[in-house]
NUPA-453267 format. One record per residue: residue number from 1; residue in three letters; x, y, z of N, C-alpha, C in turn. Coordinates in steps of 0.02 Angstrom, whole numbers, plus 32768, in hexadecimal, padded with zeros to 4 digits. Each point is the difference from the previous one (the first is absolute). Example, Ala and Ser with C-alpha at 12.3 -4.5 7.8 and 13.67 -1.06 7.14 Angstrom:
BEGIN
FIFI   n res  n.x  n.y  n.z ca.x ca.y ca.z  c.x  c.y  c.z
FIFI   1 ALA 8294 7EE4 8186 7FD3 803B 8000 802D 803C 8000
FIFI   2 SER 7FEE 8035 7FDC 802A 803B 8003 7FD9 8037 8025
//
This chain:
BEGIN
FIFI   n res  n.x  n.y  n.z ca.x ca.y ca.z  c.x  c.y  c.z
FIFI   1 UNK 8EE0 8B5F 8913 8043 8001 7FE8 800D 8039 7FCF
FIFI   2 UNK 7FCE 8019 7FE1 8007 8036 7FD0 800D 8042 8020
FIFI   3 UNK 7FF9 8005 8041 800A 803F 8022 8047 8001 801C
FIFI   4 UNK 8026 8038 7FF0 8044 8006 8018 8001 8035 8037
FIFI   5 UNK 801C 7FEF 803B 8002 8031 8036 8026 803E 7FE9
FIFI   6 UNK 7FEE 803B 801D 8020 803F 7FED 804B 7FFF 800C
FIFI   7 UNK 8015 7FE0 8035 8049 7FFE 800F 8026 7FDE 7FC8
FIFI   8 UNK 7FE5 7FCC 7FE4 8021 7FDC 7FCB 8001 802B 7FC1
FIFI   9 UNK 7FCA 8026 7FF4 7FFE 802B 7FC5 8036 8037 8005
FIFI  10 UNK 800C 801B 803B 8031 8036 800A 8048 7FE6 7FFE
FIFI  11 UNK 800A 7FC2 800D 8043 7FE5 8004 8028 800A 7FBF
FIFI  12 UNK 7FE6 7FF4 7FC5 8028 800D 7FC3 8014 8049 7FFA
FIFI  13 UNK 7FD3 802E 8016 8011 8046 7FFF 803B 800E 802D
FIFI  14 UNK 8002 7FE4 803B 8039 8009 802D 8040 7FE4 7FE2
FIFI  15 UNK 7FFD 7FC7 7FE0 803B 7FE2 7FE1 8018 802E 7FC9
FIFI  16 UNK 7FD2 801B 7FD9 8012 802D 7FCA 8022 803E 801C
FIFI  17 UNK 7FE4 801E 8035 801E 803B 801E 8045 7FEE 801E
FIFI  18 UNK 8003 7FC7 801F 8040 7FEA 801D 8035 7FF7 7FCA
FIFI  19 UNK 7FEC 7FE4 7FC7 8031 7FF7 7FCA 8014 8043 7FE3
FIFI  20 UNK 7FD0 802F 7FFC 8012 8043 7FE8 8031 8021 802F
FIFI  21 UNK 7FF2 7FF7 8041 802E 801D 8031 8045 7FE0 7FFB
FIFI  22 UNK 8001 7FBF 7FF6 8041 7FDD 7FF8 8024 8019 7FC2
FIFI  23 UNK 7FDB 800B 7FCB 801F 8019 7FC2 801B 8047 800B
FIFI  24 UNK 7FD9 802A 8021 8017 8044 800F 803C 7FFE 802E
FIFI  25 UNK 7FFE 7FD5 8032 8038 7FF9 802E 803E 7FEA 7FDA
FIFI  26 UNK 7FF7 7FD2 7FD3 8039 7FE8 7FD8 801D 8038 7FD6
FIFI  27 UNK 7FD5 8029 7FE1 8018 8039 7FD8 8025 8032 802C
FIFI  28 UNK 7FE3 800F 803A 8020 802F 802E 8044 7FE5 8017
FIFI  29 UNK 8002 7FC0 800F 803F 7FE1 8016 8034 8003 7FC7
FIFI  30 UNK 7FEB 7FF5 7FC3 802E 8003 7FC7 8019 8048 7FF7
FIFI  31 UNK 7FD2 8031 8006 8015 8046 7FFB 8032 8012 8037
FIFI  32 UNK 7FF3 7FE7 803C 802D 800D 8038 8044 7FE1 7FF3
FIFI  33 UNK 7FFF 7FC3 7FE6 8040 7FDE 7FF0 8027 8028 7FCC
FIFI  34 UNK 7FDD 8018 7FCB 8021 8028 7FCD 801B 8041 801D
FIFI  35 UNK 7FD9 8020 802B 8017 803E 801F 803D 7FF4 802C
FIFI  36 UNK 8000 7FC8 8024 803A 7FF0 802A 803E 7FF3 7FD5
FIFI  37 UNK 7FF6 7FDC 7FC9 8039 7FF3 7FD3 801B 8041 7FE3
FIFI  38 UNK 7FD2 802C 7FED 8015 8041 7FE5 8025 8028 8035
FIFI  39 UNK 7FE7 7FFD 803D 8021 8025 8037 8047 7FE5 800B
FIFI  40 UNK 8008 7FBE 7FFD 8042 7FE2 8008 802E 8018 7FC8
FIFI  41 UNK 7FE5 8001 7FC3 8028 8016 7FC7 8014 804A 8007
FIFI  42 UNK 7FD1 8029 8015 800E 8047 800A 8034 800A 8037
FIFI  43 UNK 7FFB 7FD9 8035 8031 8005 8037 8045 7FEC 7FE7
FIFI  44 UNK 8004 7FCD 7FD6 8040 7FEB 7FE4 801D 8037 7FD4
FIFI  45 UNK 7FD5 801E 7FD7 8016 8037 7FD4 8017 803C 802A
FIFI  46 UNK 7FDD 800D 8035 8013 8037 802C 8044 7FF2 8020
FIFI  47 UNK 8009 7FC2 8017 8041 7FEF 801E 8038 8006 7FCD
FIFI  48 UNK 7FF2 7FEA 7FC3 8033 8005 7FCB 800F 8049 7FF1
FIFI  49 UNK 7FCC 8029 7FFD 800B 8047 7FF2 8028 8020 8039
FIFI  50 UNK 7FF2 7FED 803D 8027 801A 8039 8049 7FEC 7FFB
FIFI  51 UNK 800C 7FC1 7FEC 8046 7FE9 7FF9 8022 8027 7FC8
FIFI  52 UNK 7FDD 800A 7FC9 801C 8027 7FC9 800E 8047 8016
FIFI  53 UNK 7FD3 801B 8027 800A 8044 8019 803E 8004 802C
FIFI  54 UNK 8008 7FCF 802D 803B 7FFF 802B 803F 7FFA 7FD7
FIFI  55 UNK 8000 7FD5 7FCD 803A 7FF8 7FD6 800F 8040 7FDA
FIFI  56 UNK 7FCD 8020 7FE6 8009 803F 7FDC 801B 8036 802E
FIFI  57 UNK 7FE6 8002 803D 8019 8031 8030 804A 7FF3 8010
FIFI  58 UNK 8012 7FC0 8006 8045 7FEE 800D 802C 8017 7FC5
FIFI  59 UNK 7FE8 7FF3 7FC3 8026 8014 7FC5 8005 804C 7FFB
FIFI  60 UNK 7FCA 8022 8013 8001 8049 7FFF 8033 801B 8033
FIFI  61 UNK 8002 7FE0 803A 8032 8015 8032 8046 7FF5 7FE7
FIFI  62 UNK 800B 7FC7 7FDF 8043 7FF3 7FE4 8011 8034 7FCB
FIFI  63 UNK 7FCF 8010 7FD6 800C 8033 7FCC 800F 8044 801F
FIFI  64 UNK 7FDC 8010 8036 800D 803F 8023 8047 8001 801C
FIFI  65 UNK 8014 7FC8 801D 8044 7FFC 801B 8034 800A 7FC9
FIFI  66 UNK 7FF5 7FDF 7FC7 802F 8007 7FC7 8000 8048 7FE7
FIFI  67 UNK 7FC6 801E 7FFE 7FFC 8046 7FEA 8026 802D 802F
FIFI  68 UNK 7FF7 7FF5 8041 8025 8029 8031 804B 7FF7 7FF7
FIFI  69 UNK 8016 7FC1 7FF7 8047 7FF3 7FF5 8019 8023 7FC1
FIFI  70 UNK 7FD8 7FFC 7FCB 8014 801F 7FC1 8004 804B 8006
FIFI  71 UNK 7FCF 801D 8024 8001 8049 8009 803C 8015 802B
FIFI  72 UNK 800F 7FD9 8033 803B 8010 802A 8040 7FFB 7FD7
FIFI  73 UNK 8003 7FCD 7FD7 803A 7FF8 7FD4 8004 8039 7FCE
FIFI  74 UNK 7FC7 8013 7FE5 7FFF 8038 7FD2 8019 8040 8022
FIFI  75 UNK 7FEC 800A 803E 8016 803B 8025 804C 7FFE 8009
FIFI  76 UNK 801A 7FC4 8012 8048 7FF9 8008 8024 800E 7FBE
FIFI  77 UNK 7FE3 7FE7 7FC9 801E 800B 7FBE 8000 804B 7FF1
FIFI  78 UNK 7FCA 8021 8010 7FFD 8048 7FF3 8033 8026 802B
FIFI  79 UNK 8006 7FEA 803F 8032 8020 802C 8046 7FF3 7FE6
FIFI  80 UNK 800C 7FC2 7FEA 8042 7FF0 7FE4 800E 8029 7FC1
FIFI  81 UNK 7FCB 800A 7FDA 8007 8028 7FC3 8014 8048 8012
FIFI  82 UNK 7FE4 801A 8035 8012 8044 8017 8049 8002 8017
FIFI  83 UNK 8015 7FCC 8024 8045 7FFD 8018 8030 7FFE 7FC5
FIFI  84 UNK 7FED 7FDB 7FCD 802C 7FF9 7FC6 800F 8043 7FDF
FIFI  85 UNK 7FD3 802F 8006 800A 8041 7FE0 803C 8026 801D
FIFI  86 UNK 8015 7FEF 803C 8037 8024 801F 8044 7FE1 7FF2
FIFI  87 UNK 8004 7FCB 7FDA 8041 7FE1 7FF0 801D 8023 7FC3
FIFI  88 UNK 803F 7FF1 7FF3 8020 801D 7FC3 7FD7 7FEE 7FC2
FIFI  89 UNK 800C 8027 7FCB 7FD8 7FFA 7FC3 8000 7FBA 7FE3
FIFI  90 UNK 803C 7FE0 7FFD 8003 7FBD 7FE4 7FD7 7FCE 8029
FIFI  91 UNK 8008 8005 8042 7FDC 7FD3 802D 7FB5 8011 7FFF
FIFI  92 UNK 7FF4 8040 7FFA 7FBA 8016 8000 7FDA 7FE1 7FC6
FIFI  93 UNK 801D 8003 7FC5 7FDE 7FE5 7FC5 7FF5 7FB4 8008
FIFI  94 UNK 8032 7FDD 8016 7FF9 7FB7 8009 7FCC 7FF0 8035
FIFI  95 UNK 8002 8026 8036 7FD0 7FF5 8036 7FB8 800F 7FEB
FIFI  96 UNK 7FF8 8036 7FDA 7FBD 8012 7FE8 7FE5 7FCA 7FD3
FIFI  97 UNK 802A 7FE8 7FD3 7FE9 7FCC 7FD2 7FEC 7FC1 8027
FIFI  98 UNK 8029 7FEE 8030 7FF0 7FC5 8029 7FBF 800B 8028
FIFI  99 UNK 7FFB 803B 801C 7FC4 8011 8027 7FC2 8000 7FD4
FIFI 100 UNK 8008 801B 7FC4 7FC6 8002 7FD2 7FEB 7FB9 7FED
FIFI 101 UNK 8032 7FD7 7FF4 7FEF 7FBB 7FEE 7FDD 7FDE 803B
FIFI 102 UNK 801B 8009 803D 7FE0 7FE3 803B 7FBA 801D 8009
FIFI 103 UNK 7FFB 8040 7FF7 7FBF 8021 800A 7FCD 7FE5 7FCE
FIFI 104 UNK 8016 7FF7 7FC2 7FD3 7FE5 7FCE 7FEA 7FB9 8014
FIFI 105 UNK 802F 7FD8 8017 7FEF 7FBD 8017 7FCE 8002 803A
FIFI 106 UNK 800E 802D 802F 7FD3 8005 803A 7FBC 801C 7FEC
FIFI 107 UNK 8001 802F 7FD1 7FC0 801B 7FE9 7FD6 7FC9 7FE0
FIFI 108 UNK 8021 7FD4 7FDA 7FDC 7FC8 7FE2 7FE4 7FD2 8037
FIFI 109 UNK 802A 7FF3 8032 7FE9 7FD5 8037 7FC8 8021 8028
FIFI 110 UNK 8008 8041 800E 7FCC 8025 8024 7FBF 7FFE 7FD8
FIFI 111 UNK 8004 800B 7FC0 7FC5 7FFF 7FD6 7FE0 7FBB 8000
FIFI 112 UNK 8029 7FCC 7FFC 7FE5 7FBC 8002 7FDE 7FF2 8042
FIFI 113 UNK 801E 8015 8036 7FE2 7FF5 8042 7FC0 8029 8007
FIFI 114 UNK 8001 803D 7FE6 7FC3 802A 8002 7FC7 7FDE 7FD9
FIFI 115 UNK 8012 7FE7 7FC5 7FCD 7FDE 7FD8 7FE4 7FC4 8024
FIFI 116 UNK 802D 7FD9 801E 7FEA 7FC6 8026 7FD4 8015 803A
FIFI 117 UNK 8014 8035 8021 7FDA 801A 8039 7FBA 8015 7FEA
FIFI 118 UNK 7FFC 8022 7FC6 7FBF 8015 7FE7 7FD4 7FC4 7FEF
FIFI 119 UNK 801E 7FCE 7FE0 7FD9 7FC4 7FF0 7FE8 7FDE 803F
FIFI 120 UNK 802B 7FFB 8032 7FEC 7FE0 803F 7FCB 802A 8024
FIFI 121 UNK 8008 8041 7FFE 7FCE 802B 8020 7FBC 7FF7 7FDE
FIFI 122 UNK 8000 7FFB 7FBE 7FC1 7FF4 7FDC 7FE2 7FBD 8013
FIFI 123 UNK 802A 7FCE 8006 7FE8 7FBC 8013 7FE4 8001 8048
FIFI 124 UNK 8022 8025 802C 7FE8 8005 8045 7FBB 8021 8000
FIFI 125 UNK 7FF8 8034 7FD8 7FBF 8022 7FFD 7FCA 7FCF 7FE7
FIFI 126 UNK 8011 7FD9 7FCC 7FD0 7FCF 7FE6 7FEE 7FCD 8035
FIFI 127 UNK 8030 7FE8 8024 7FF3 7FCE 8033 7FDA 801D 803B
FIFI 128 UNK 800E 803E 8011 7FDA 8020 8036 7FB7 8007 7FEC
FIFI 129 UNK 7FF4 8012 7FC2 7FBB 8005 7FE8 7FDF 7FBB 8001
FIFI 130 UNK 8024 7FCD 7FE9 7FE5 7FBD 8000 7FF2 7FE8 8047
FIFI 131 UNK 802E 800E 802D 7FF7 7FEB 8045 7FC4 8024 801E
FIFI 132 UNK 7FF8 8040 7FEF 7FC7 8026 8019 7FBE 7FE2 7FE6
FIFI 133 UNK 8000 7FED 7FC1 7FC4 7FE2 7FE2 7FF0 7FBF 8023
FIFI 134 UNK 8032 7FD7 800D 7FF5 7FC0 8022 7FE7 800B 8047
FIFI 135 UNK 801C 8031 8021 7FEB 800C 8045 7FB9 801B 8003
FIFI 136 UNK 7FEC 8026 7FCF 7FBB 801A 7FFE 7FCF 7FC9 7FED
FIFI 137 UNK 8019 7FD3 7FD4 7FD4 7FCB 7FE6 7FF9 7FCC 8032
//
């Protein structure tokens, strides 16, 4: 009875190795789960960045449209200002003053639209860089 067969002696070693493998498998599975969760989070962030990019592009297009309208209006104001020069002196002075006032108003609006356009262009650049980083990552 004092003699233990070799198979029985090796059995605890197998259980130990099996438990080590189970522990390693558990760690690997946990790492995989964390990586999958991180991937889901990154995909959500990427989708959000893409939505923000689309919205920024839409806003930039709107700003471009407003800028085009303002520039066209400015051109009309300048043309009207030129026409006013050919009227009699009394009408000319009144027309010039009105044109100058309109031009100043349009210049303010053009400047505001330009500023908005620049801010939107900067935001688009930022989002493009962010989208590029997400796509690479």
